[in-house]
C-alpha positions as CSV (number, residue, x, y, z in Angstrom):
1,X,33.1,59.2,90.9
2,X,32.4,62.9,89.7
3,X,28.9,62.5,88.6
4,X,25.6,60.4,89.3
5,X,25.9,57.4,87.3
6,X,22.4,56.4,87.1
7,X,20.1,59.6,86.7
8,X,16.9,59.1,84.8
9,X,17.2,62.1,82.5
10,X,18.3,61.6,79.0
11,X,21.8,62.8,79.2
12,X,23.6,61.7,75.9
13,X,27.0,61.8,77.6
14,X,25.9,58.5,79.2
15,X,24.6,57.2,75.8
16,X,25.1,53.5,75.5
17,X,25.1,52.1,72.1
18,X,23.6,48.7,72.8
19,X,22.2,46.7,69.7
20,X,18.5,47.9,69.5
21,X,19.3,51.6,69.9
22,X,22.4,51.3,67.4
23,X,20.0,49.4,64.9
24,X,17.1,52.1,65.4
25,X,19.6,54.9,64.8
26,X,20.7,53.3,61.6
27,X,17.2,52.7,60.6
28,X,16.4,56.5,61.1
29,X,19.6,57.7,59.4
30,X,18.9,55.5,56.4
31,X,15.5,56.5,56.3
32,X,16.4,60.2,56.2
33,X,19.0,59.8,53.7
34,X,16.4,58.0,51.6
35,X,14.1,60.9,51.7
36,X,11.2,59.2,53.3
37,X,8.4,61.4,54.7
38,X,7.4,59.6,58.0
39,X,9.5,57.3,60.0
40,X,8.1,55.7,63.4
41,X,10.0,54.5,66.4
42,X,8.1,52.9,69.5
43,X,8.9,51.2,72.6
44,X,7.5,50.9,76.4
45,X,8.1,53.7,79.0
46,X,11.8,53.6,80.0
47,X,13.2,52.1,76.7
48,X,15.1,55.3,75.7
49,X,13.2,56.8,72.9
50,X,14.0,60.5,73.9
51,X,17.7,59.5,74.5
52,X,17.5,58.1,70.9
53,X,15.7,61.3,69.6
54,X,18.6,63.5,70.9
55,X,21.3,61.5,69.9
56,X,19.9,61.5,66.2
57,X,19.4,65.4,66.1
58,X,23.2,65.4,67.4
59,X,24.3,63.4,64.5
60,X,22.6,65.4,61.9
61,X,24.8,67.6,59.8
62,X,24.7,71.4,59.0
63,X,22.6,70.5,55.9
64,X,19.8,69.6,58.2
65,X,17.1,72.2,59.9
66,X,15.8,70.4,62.8
67,X,12.7,70.9,64.8
68,X,12.0,69.1,68.0
69,X,8.2,68.8,69.8
70,X,8.5,67.1,73.2
71,X,4.9,67.5,74.2
72,X,2.5,67.4,71.1
73,X,-0.8,67.1,72.9
74,X,-2.0,70.0,70.7
75,X,-4.8,70.5,68.3
76,X,-4.1,70.9,64.6
77,X,-3.6,74.9,64.7
78,X,-1.4,74.9,67.7
79,X,0.8,72.0,66.4
80,X,1.3,73.9,63.2
81,X,2.3,77.2,65.3
82,X,4.7,75.2,67.3
83,X,6.3,73.7,64.3
84,X,6.4,77.3,62.6
85,X,8.1,78.7,65.8
86,X,10.5,75.8,65.7
87,X,11.5,76.3,62.0
88,X,11.9,80.0,62.5
89,X,8.6,80.9,60.3
90,X,7.6,84.5,61.3
91,X,4.0,84.7,62.4
92,X,2.1,87.8,63.4
93,X,2.0,88.4,67.0
94,X,-1.5,89.3,68.4
95,X,-3.3,88.8,71.4
96,X,-6.6,88.4,69.8
97,X,-7.6,84.7,68.9
98,X,-9.9,85.8,66.1
99,X,-6.7,87.4,64.4
100,X,-4.5,84.5,64.7
101,X,-3.6,82.3,61.7
102,X,-5.9,79.4,61.1
103,X,-4.6,75.6,60.0
104,X,-5.0,76.9,56.4
105,X,-2.8,79.9,56.3
106,X,-0.3,78.3,58.8
107,X,0.1,75.4,56.1
108,X,0.8,78.0,53.4
109,X,3.4,79.7,55.7
110,X,5.1,76.5,56.4
111,X,5.0,75.4,52.8
112,X,6.9,79.0,51.8
113,X,9.4,78.4,54.5
114,X,10.0,74.5,53.5
115,X,10.6,75.9,49.9
116,X,13.0,78.4,51.0
117,X,15.2,75.9,52.8
118,X,15.0,73.4,49.9
119,X,16.3,76.3,47.6
120,X,19.3,76.8,50.0
121,X,20.0,73.1,50.0
122,X,18.8,72.4,53.4
123,X,16.6,69.7,54.5
124,X,14.1,69.7,57.4
125,X,13.4,66.8,60.0
126,X,10.8,67.2,62.7
127,X,11.0,65.0,65.7
128,X,8.0,64.4,67.7
129,X,8.4,62.7,71.1
130,X,5.4,61.2,73.1
131,X,3.7,60.8,69.5
132,X,1.1,58.6,71.2
133,X,-0.7,61.8,72.7
134,X,-1.1,63.4,69.2
135,X,-4.8,64.2,68.6
136,X,-6.4,62.7,65.4
137,X,-6.8,66.4,63.9
138,X,-3.0,66.7,64.6
139,X,-2.2,63.8,62.8
140,X,-4.3,64.7,59.8
141,X,-2.4,68.3,59.9
142,X,1.1,66.5,59.7
143,X,-0.2,64.3,56.8
144,X,-1.1,67.4,55.0
145,X,2.3,69.1,55.8
146,X,3.9,66.0,54.7
147,X,2.4,66.2,51.2
148,X,4.7,69.3,50.4
149,X,7.2,68.3,48.0
150,X,9.2,69.2,44.9
151,X,9.2,66.9,41.7
152,X,12.2,65.1,43.3
153,X,12.0,64.9,47.1
154,X,10.0,65.5,50.2
155,X,10.1,69.1,51.7
156,X,9.7,67.7,55.3
157,X,10.6,64.5,57.2
158,X,8.7,63.7,60.3
159,X,9.9,61.0,62.8
160,X,7.5,60.0,65.5
161,X,8.5,58.6,68.8
162,X,6.0,56.8,70.7
163,X,4.7,54.3,73.3
164,X,2.9,51.0,71.7
165,X,-0.2,53.1,71.9
166,X,0.9,55.0,68.7
167,X,0.4,51.7,66.7
168,X,-3.0,51.5,68.1
169,X,-3.8,54.9,67.2
170,X,-2.4,54.7,64.0
171,X,-4.6,51.6,62.9
172,X,-7.5,53.9,63.3
173,X,-9.5,54.2,60.0
174,X,-9.4,57.9,60.3
175,X,-5.6,58.3,60.1
176,X,-5.0,55.2,57.7
177,X,-3.2,57.2,55.0
178,X,-0.4,58.2,57.7
179,X,0.2,54.3,58.5
180,X,0.7,53.8,54.6
181,X,3.1,56.3,54.3
182,X,5.5,54.9,57.1
183,X,8.1,53.2,55.2
184,X,10.4,52.4,58.2
185,X,9.7,51.8,61.5
186,X,11.3,50.2,64.5
187,X,10.2,48.6,67.9
188,X,12.7,49.3,71.0
189,X,12.6,46.3,73.7
190,X,14.5,46.0,76.9
191,X,18.3,45.0,77.2
192,X,19.5,41.5,77.4
193,X,21.4,39.6,79.9
194,X,25.0,40.6,78.8
195,X,23.8,43.9,77.9
196,X,22.7,45.0,81.4
197,X,26.2,44.2,82.9
198,X,28.1,46.2,79.9
199,X,25.2,49.1,80.3
200,X,25.9,49.2,84.3
201,X,29.6,49.3,83.7
202,X,29.5,51.9,81.1
203,X,27.5,54.2,83.3
204,X,29.8,53.8,86.0
205,X,32.9,54.5,84.0
206,X,31.3,57.6,82.4
207,X,30.6,58.8,85.8
208,X,34.3,58.3,86.8
209,X,34.4,55.1,88.4
210,X,37.7,53.3,88.0
211,X,37.6,50.4,90.5
212,X,36.5,46.7,90.2
213,X,33.1,45.7,89.2
214,X,31.0,47.4,91.6
215,X,27.9,45.2,90.9
216,X,28.1,41.4,91.5
217,X,26.9,39.1,88.9
218,X,24.1,38.0,91.4
219,X,23.2,41.7,91.6
220,X,23.1,42.1,87.9
221,X,20.7,38.9,87.6
222,X,18.1,40.4,90.0
223,X,18.8,43.9,88.3
224,X,17.7,42.2,85.0
225,X,14.9,40.4,86.4
226,X,13.5,43.3,88.1
227,X,13.9,45.7,85.3
228,X,12.9,43.7,82.4
229,X,15.8,45.3,80.7
230,X,14.3,48.4,80.4
231,X,17.2,51.2,80.9
232,X,15.0,53.6,83.1
233,X,14.1,51.1,85.4
234,X,17.7,49.9,85.5
235,X,18.9,53.4,86.5
236,X,16.1,53.7,89.2
237,X,17.1,50.3,90.8
238,X,20.7,50.5,90.4
239,X,20.8,54.0,92.0
240,X,18.7,52.7,95.1
241,X,20.8,49.6,95.3
242,X,24.0,51.8,95.4
243,X,22.6,53.8,98.2
244,X,21.5,50.8,100.1
245,X,25.1,49.6,99.9
246,X,26.7,53.1,100.9
247,X,24.2,53.1,103.9
248,X,26.0,49.9,105.1
249,X,29.4,51.4,104.5
250,X,30.3,49.3,101.4
251,X,31.2,50.1,98.0
252,X,29.9,46.9,96.2
253,X,26.4,46.1,95.3
254,X,24.9,42.5,96.1
255,X,21.8,41.0,95.0
256,X,20.2,41.6,98.4
257,X,20.7,45.5,97.7
258,X,19.1,45.2,94.5
259,X,16.0,43.2,96.0
260,X,15.6,46.0,98.4
261,X,15.6,48.6,95.6
262,X,13.2,46.3,93.9
263,X,10.7,46.3,96.8
264,X,11.0,50.1,97.2
265,X,10.0,50.3,93.4
266,X,6.2,50.0,92.8
267,X,6.7,49.9,89.0
268,X,9.3,47.1,89.2
269,X,7.2,45.3,91.7
270,X,4.2,45.3,89.6
271,X,6.2,44.4,86.4
272,X,4.9,47.5,84.7
273,X,7.7,47.0,82.2
274,X,5.9,43.9,80.7
275,X,4.2,44.2,77.3
């Protein structure tokens, strides 16, 4: 092998288009092509939301201007400033907080920038990862930003990627208007029995492995049970199982190797992938 097959960073080179990810990606593309303002993708920790977000950004053509916020735990003004920077909006540089643009002026500057993009035939999409941590005031700022539109279309498309807590937050009365505007949504879940085997084989193949099946059928069954089908947990457990096998001087992974990895992984032992 020429690379580590089971890293936990969201590397698009290892993207595996299982059914749910492809359905979610199709939902996103359909919503954006249809001009919807808000789209929501939710899933438990480790279901591949960040990887899905990166796949989406890679697939959008030249007619799209994109912004990506990986950590949106910001107040309304800071969120708008971050969006302005991502979209190339020039803001005054000052070290004095009193002279920095407030939310009102930031919305005005963003509106002018969005109109300029629209005149050039460009569409704008903002992808917000870990959206469950958005403060309520920041969600309200996003709603106000999403009001910007021409007579024919929205000037801005906003995609929220978050854990199930995002659904709970959006049900709060203070932000019910955003919930009403989400026309498309998708919930990511774990991989199924056959998909786990295909997923493991795919990652090994991308890493350069060309031999016989490395994981036995028993190992794959234990891997599914231990991980709940969550891709991140599969990667962690498969990596540890490989190390256990290699430590014995072997090149194949048996069920007992995965059980060793299971006992060594707290989130798998405690079933933290359950929802």
